LOKOLKOL-149271 format. One record per residue: x negated, y negated, z of N, C-alpha, C in turn. Coordinates in steps of 0.05 Angstrom, whole numbers, plus 5000, padded with zeros to 4 digits. Atoms other than C-alpha are relative to their C-alpha. Example, Ala and Ser with C-alpha at 12.3 -4.5 7.8 and 13.67 -1.06 7.14 Angstrom:
BEGIN
498250245000475450905156498249765000 501650244999472750215143501549785014 
//
This chain:
BEGIN
499850155036132773792757497750054996 501650125004126273582754497650355002 500449644997124274492773500850014978 499349875011128174672736500149884945 500650155028126774242668497650044995 502349964998119074352689498550294987 500649814989120475092692500150094962 500049745025123775252625498049864974 502550125015118174702592497550254989 502249845005113275152601500950224996 500149885016116575752575500549974977 500550075028118175382508497650024996 502650084999110775272508499650354992 501649744999109476062518502050104973 499549895031113476242461499849934972 501850155017110775732411497650185004 502649945007104876062424500150294997 498949695019107076842415499749944973 497650055028111076592347497649824992 502350265023103576142329499450234983 501249785022100676792292501050154975 497449945017107076922253501949704982 500050355011108276152235498450034981 501850125013101976122215500250284967 499649795025101976822161502549964993 497450005015108676622135498949684988 500450205016105675912099499050124979 501849945030102776272042503749904984 497550155005111076132034501349744987 500250235011111075262028497150034977 501450135026109075091963496649765011 502050165012102174671951500749804999 497950305013103273881945499750064968 499849975031105673841871501150244996 499049584992108574591892499850044978 501049835010103574911859498750245026 501449854987101175571894497349975005 502249955008094075581918500050304991 500749714990090476251910499850215014 499249844967090976631973503450074996 496949955002099476421956500150134977 499449925011098076641904500350414991 500149704991096177341912501750145015 497049844984102277541972501149984988 498250025004106377291923501150324982 498149665023110778081903498850044974 498449885015110778291837501550054991 496449865002117478301806498550234962 499949675026117878881750503150004982 495549975016123979081698500250095011 499049834978125779651747501749825017 499650084969126579111802503649834980 495850105009132378751756501750034997 498049835006138778791764501350024981 499949855018141679141713503649884983 498050244998146578701669501850124973 497549845011152978951638500949984977 498250005027155579031579502950065006 497349825008163679001545500150125004 499549594996162879711530499250095032 500349984973160379771600501450125021 496749844983166679631633502450064973 498649845009170579891578500350345002 501149764988167280491597501550135026 499449954973169180431667501849975009 496250034989176480261649501750144990 498449655003178180901618499950175013 499249774995177481271667500549995021 499150004981181880911710502650245002 498449774999187681361734502249864983 498250035019192080961699500050104965 499849975009189280991635498350374997 501449834991186881771661503050234987 497649914999194581971655499650234975 497749805033197482611607498450104995 502749775003189182861605500050184998 499849754983191183361641502150124997 497249895020197183741611499950285021 497649754995201284231641500050125035 501450094984197084101709502250195025 498450004966203284211755502950124985 497349905025211584521731502249895022 498750084991216484221759503450124994 497749975000222984661765502749895004 498350005004229784681742501550254998 500049605011233085321774502549974989 498550025020239585531733501350115029 496949924979245785761790498050205021 501849934992243186221830499050354981 501949625026239486771766496549985017 503150044994231986571804499549844978 503350205022230186301728500549715002 499850324993229085611721499949844965 500150225021228785091659497349775007 500950224994222384641660498749784969 503250105023218484181602498150065008 503450084994211484301587499749824982 500050275021207483821551498450284987 502249875035203984091478498649764996 503250215009197983691446502149814990 498050285010204283221423501850065001 498750054996209683161449500850205022 498849784980214783641512501050214990 498449895025217884201480501650185045 498049934968224284571542498950265009 500749674999222585271560501550155018 499949874968226185681607498550344996 502149674989222786311650502550165014 497849744988226086931668498450105026 502049944975222287121738501650344992 500249634992226487951728498149964985 501449825026223688101652495949705002 502050124993217887621675498549904979 501350145019217587191612501649794992 497750135020219986581574499449894983 499250045035223386251512500449675002 497850205007225985651486501549914997 497749964979230585431525501949944974 498050095016233985161454499050034980 500650005025233185121381498449614998 501750364991227484451392501150014965 499350135028228284391308502849885000 497150095018235484391290502449695033 499550334978236283891366498449794983 501950275015230983451320502849864986 497150085025236383461263501349915009 498750074988241183341304500249635018 500050364989239082691344498449884976 500050135014235782461286502249874983 498850055016241782461250502349765018 498350234987245982081305497849815009 502250175004239881641315499949814981 500050225022240081351248502549954985 496750055004247281271249499249765012 499950274988244880681303497849744994 502650315011239880381262497250075020 502349994982235180551323497850174976 502449965025227280701294499350385007 501749854991226481301330501150314982 500149775015223881991292500350195014 501949764978225482641331498950184986 502549625025220183251297500650165028 500549764984220783971342498249855011 501749954977215283871380499849764998 499050324979216183101406503049935003 497650084982223882971419500649744997 499550284986222282401443502749905031 498050024984227582531499497549755024 500450094968226382171576501850115012 497950014982231482361636501550184987 500349715012232783071616501650095022 499449964983237983261639502350304977 500049755011241783961625502550125017 498149964984249284241656500250145005 499349734990251184731699498650264985 500449855027251985141637498050074974 501150085037247184981583500550004981 497849905021251484821544499449534992 499850275001250384021545497149905006 502150224989244283611550500449664996 500250265018243282831559497949825008 502250034981238082411575499949724977 500450355006234981661542497850144986 502150035020232181591470499249734991 499950245001228381001465502649895014 498050234985233280431487504450184997 496549805009240480931464500050295018 498549764972243981431515501150174983 499549775027244682141470500250235023 498549884984249282581490500150274984 501349805025248283401456501850165014 498149584996252284061448498850074995 503049795007245784581445501850234988 498349605011252085191420501049754971 500250125019253884701374498349804974 501850145008248584291365498949754979 498750395006250383621350500349745026 500850194988249282991381501449774993 498750454990251982251403498249895011 502350174986247081671417503949714988 499050155006250881021442498949815015 500950124998248180441468499450055035 501849894962244680591546502049635005 499250184991249280151585499749965034 502350054972246479811657501550235005 499649824977247080281716501249695018 499050114989252379841760497350065036 501949964973246979641828501150185016 499549994979248180041891503150205012 496949865011253680611871498650385009 500149655001252381341892501750264997 498249645009256081981849498850155037 499249724979259082491889500150194956 501349825024255383191842501149974983 497849895029262083221808500149774978 499850385030261382511769502649855009 496749975004268882461806499249665018 498550164978267581861846497349795006 501550144998262081391872499749795039 499850044970260881141947497549644996 500550295003258980461961499849885031 499650154972257479932020501149764980 497150394993262579352018499249935035 499850144974261678772083499250335024 500749724989257879382117502650225000 498649734988262779892108500750104980 500749785026263180462067501850134990 496750005008268380542016499950264966 500549775019269581051951501750024979 498450005016271280881888500850314978 499849925007275181371835498449944972 499450115021272681291773501850134970 498050035039277781461727502349875007 497650164993283081091759498249695001 500450154985278180521792500149845028 498349934977282880671861496849985021 502150044976278380381926501550145019 499449954978279180681985497449955029 502050144975275180372054501250185009 499149664976273581102099499449865018 499350254975271580502152500549785002 500050434985273079752179499849965018 500650124982270279782237496349884994 501650105016264179622202497949655007 500550274992259778862219497550094993 503949915012251878622207499750095038 500949794976248179032254500750275029 499349594987253679662270501249944961 501349835040252579812189500750225001 499649714998255280422156497450004981 503149945044249380712094499649715004 502050194993244880102119496950004998 503849934989237380032118499649855038 500850224982236779792189496949835007 503650224998231379242206497850144985 502049794990226079622232497950064971 501249755020224079932160498949674996 502250235007217779542116501849844994 498550065012222679362071503449724989 498550215007226978932094500949814989 501650195012224278352085500149974964 500750005041222378472002503750014990 496650014998230278762006502149774989 498950184987233278142031499749804976 499150345020230277631982499950114975 498349845039231878171912503449975004 496349934991240078101946501950114974 499849775009240078631897500550335018 498649874977246179161933498850295001 501949774996242179821951502650315013 496749805003246680541948499250015018 499349884979248280832006498350115013 503849914987241380892058502050135017 500249754976241681652099503250114978 497749965016248281732049500250264989 498849745036250282542021502250074987 496549785018256282901974499050245013 500949754998256583521998500150144969 500349915033255983971928502149974981 497149965014263184091912501549645004 498550365000264783241932501450135021 497149924986270183471981498049855022 501350184984264883142035497749645000 501150304993261582482057497650065029 501450124972256782452106497549745003 500850224998254081822128498849875031 499250184983251181402183498649895008 499250325003252780862219497249875030 501850054995246980532255501049615014 498950074978248380122314497349715020 503450144996241679452316500549805025 498450204990247378932356497349885031 501749954971241879092426497149895001 503450015000235679022399498249784989 501250295005231178412403498849964977 500750045017228978042357496449954985 503750135012220777932319500149914981 500450215031219677402277498450114974 503150035023215377442210499649624994 500550404998211876692185500150204979 499950015036213776752097497049795001 501050245005207276272098499549884967 500250025029206576262028501950094987 497749915011213776211997498850174976 500649905021213976551934502550014992 497350105003219776151921499249684984 501750255004215075571906500649725011 500050254985216975171969498749985024 501750104991212074902005499550115037 500549874977213575022077501950215014 500349745000213075692113502450265006 496549814996220576152117498750155028 498749844993222276412181501850324990 497849774998225177132174500050085036 500249984966227877342241502150374995 498349634998228278102243499950225025 498649784970231878702296498250225006 501749755018226179012306499050225037 501049734989224779592363497650125015 502149895005218079542399499050185016 499949924972215580162445499749875029 500350014975217880182517502349845002 498150225000223879652498502150375010 497449794994229579922536502149914974 498550125022233679702478500150174963 501049815017233080142417503250154974 498449885014236380242355502650235002 498049534999243580822356501049994978 499849885028244181252295503250155021 497549804994250681702295500450014968 500349925013251882092248504050084985 497449865006259482232210500450174980 500649855019261382722169504749804982 496450085032268082422105501750084994 500349785016272382712077503749794978 499250265025274982202019502850034994 497749955012281482542002502049975020 499350004975283182522070501049705010 502350174989279581912093499750145027 499749854975278282362155498049965007 500550044995273482162198498850145030 501549904978268982522247496750025009 503350174977262382392291499350365000 502249765012258082952284498550015033 499850084970255883232358496450164997 504349814991247483312352500149935037 501849794964243783652421499849715009 500350254998242783202468496250004993 502450205009236282922461498350054969 500849845036235183172380502549734999 500050085009235882602339499850034972 500449975023237582692263500449654978 499450185021239782032223497349804998 502050095011233581712252496950124993 502949795013228482112222498749964969 501349895040224182192154501250164989 499249765010227582752144502450115008 497750044998234082592142501950124979 497649885014237482932097500250245008 499349774997241283562098498350194985 502049735017236284242077501750174992 498949735009242184642056503549925003 497850015007250284782041500150324999 498449825006255285262057502249925000 496750135011261285022007501450305018 497749894988265185652034499850125031 499350034973263985692100501149605015 500650294980263684912107498749895012 504150064971255184832138500649794975 503450115010251084302130498950055018 502749924987244584452158498249755002 502750284996239183882182497850105032 501250024981233383862217500149615019 499450264965233383452294496850065006 503750004987226983212315500249765039 500950084970225582992392499349704994 502250205009222682392408496250095006 502950015001214282442393500650284984 499549785009217583022359498350285007 500949794984215283532410501350254996 498549845001221483852392502050014972 500950075037223184132312502150235012 497649855000231084412308501050054978 500550025027233884652249503949985008 498150064982241584422269502150174973 496549865004249184942246501949745000 497150024992254984422231502149984997 498549995010260984482224502049794990 498650265007265484032176501349945010 498250024990271184082197500749845029 500350034974268983972270499149745010 502550184984262783642282498650115008 501849784967260984192327496750064986 503149925014253484242307498550265025 500849855000249984862332496750074996 502849915024242485042332499750355001 500849615017239785632298496950095011 502449854989232385622305499349695009 501050284988227785092349497250105010 502149964999220885052353499149785042 500650204979217384612425497150085003 503250084982210484412437498549815010 502550224976206283982487499049734989 501250235028203783602424501749954975 498650135023208083572365500850264977 499849715012210884152322502349714968 499450115017211683952247501550184980 499949735012215584302187499749974982 501050075024211184162140496550025015 503250134999203884202133498549715002 500850305013203183522112501149865009 497849964972206883202169502349754975 498350245009210482582116501850234969 499149865024211283142056504650195012 496550115008220183322052497850275020 500649824995220384082101501050154989 500349665025218984712084503250145016 496150094992227584742104500350264976 498550065019231385082059501950235017 498349844984238285362069501150204973 498549905034239786032012502050155003 497149734995245386461993503049855010 497749964994250686032005500249955030 501250054960248485912087499250255003 501149664987246386692091497649875015 502850014989239886532101498749695003 500950255008235485992120496050075008 501649955002228885932106498249855016 499350124980224785712157497050005007 502749904994216685432181498849985005 501049974974213185562232497249944996 502149904989206085472257499350155018 500249944986206985832312497450305003 502949805007200586382286498449835005 501750215002196585822283498250094976 500850115025197585872206502649904996 495350045014204685512173499450124989 498749815021207986072143503649975001 498150065003213586212115501650195016 498449934986220086562148502450054988 496549915003227586892134501450115012 499049904975232086832176503150074995 496449955005239186982171501349585029 498650195001243486292175501749945019 498850054994248686402221499550145027 499549894980245986932271496149925023 505250144999237686632275498650225001 502449665000235687362267498049964981 501349995018229187422232500150304987 498749725021229487872181497150044979 502050065009221587722154498349824991 502050135011215587422135499949954970 499649925026215487112072497249904982 501550114997208286872073498450085033 501549924974202487182120497649894994 503050015013193987172121499349735011 502050225007190686542135499049844995 500450275011192686022094502449925006 498750334988196985432090501350134982 497350035035204185442048499149695010 500650254998204084672032504249934987 497750125001211384581992502550234989 497849735012217785031973501349704969 498950245023219984721896501550145005 496849935000226484591894500349964968 
//
């Protein structure tokens, strides 16, 4: 023990001896008696110039920086994108165009390559002002700024609906007349059918359809229960706990009406065997001091018991429920792109994108609504991963056109992401839509 201590003491002395020149060099930093520096020390102190001092920012500097925040730059670039609203099968569309003051509504004709006003803006402004003025609204629409939001037009382009301030407006574009009413708060948790006749909702984990004209409700399922529910968020989604705390009902999740309102597609999620994963809310937002335990059913990678999801076709008029027979190893209901990519009303078909685990295979499925039978129309497989869009989380670049006659399919098999046109019933390739050393991004609906 004494030998080890002696060796340690010897090494410590050597270390201090080696540091002695550096300690002597640093002695200038210590003030002399009385706090003053000696002449030699003063010569060693680096002189500070005005350029070395940190800049003092003023209120004007902060205001200039705040003006460049994203929220303050919105609207400074006009018409940076176009959101088309397609007009039937004509290939034409209407869109909102940013003007110097306000917005105009324009119709584009691809055959003529021309655009024109969608309606008489000046006449509609007069009709809107008359309707809103009768309700005492302060809004003063003009031809260059109608002051509308959430604008929608009927398929025949004869009726316009929207919001003007806190008023709901409905305008007849043929007679150029408008009606305004107080905006009614929408009932939460409803999924309206395209024809506006019915809504779907979830009650006690079961699927219910309500006829809006009569108020009559039809319960489409009866076996729903907690962790075995229809049209509900599974607990492994990030919004599970905030949704629980909010308490507001959600519209049926993952559910879709057919374009004619005849069918309703809905998933049933079975989480009964999934193990619980605890989350601790250490600083409760309700003002309490004790941490709150949230138990969430969440399967980990490698767990034997995972969420089991199945898709069903419902026909509300008859109450018929049909299980969709998804091909083995494929999944539709548990993917980010679980919405249909298209329908064929005349053939009674719906088309989905399905993926295998890890997205090593992607397929376009054609499903017969009457029987639930599914057929693979197109399929691609990769040893790594297959995507249906150049950007992973974007909507798949797959569409069904001409009421199920053609399918637009995205593929990167050439080394570049391109679009191809196939026959949706036979899968035969018709032609490539895009070619060359370029990437296709998103199909605009």
